[in-house]
Phi, psi and omega in degrees: 000129180283129180271145172269122177276136181236159176230133175251125172254118194228151167244051185306131175116349174269329181200186185269356185296317185293317177297326181289325177296319180293313181300320173298318183295314180295329181274354179255108186294341178279356181250152176229112179287112180279332184176162180221138166243152177249150179219166173081118178051243188281089185280336177290320175294324177294321179294322175299315177300318178299314178299325183288324175298317180294322178299316184296330178271358180076022181247039185289354182275352181286127177292141174234134175227139173282128176267209186265134186287344180235159176293140178287332175232108181262137178275126178235140177235140171278177182297323178298314177305318182292318185295316180299322178294316177301321185290332178288330186286000000 
């Protein structure tokens, strides 16, 4: 069976969605995890957590890189924009 190589870009540690993505990847024989990057705030700590998770699953050969801690493009709304959005809902 030919495996599909995937790459996970994660903010592991804030909620369970990223951990679920890893579990799905590890449990799917048709997928090969080619690498992981971490994003958002303390990216070095997130990379350590990813390495720990990979070690638990015996996947410590997967490369992990800490990314950038802030969004490259941040969405900012002023108070008028927020009020307008609420009124539309």
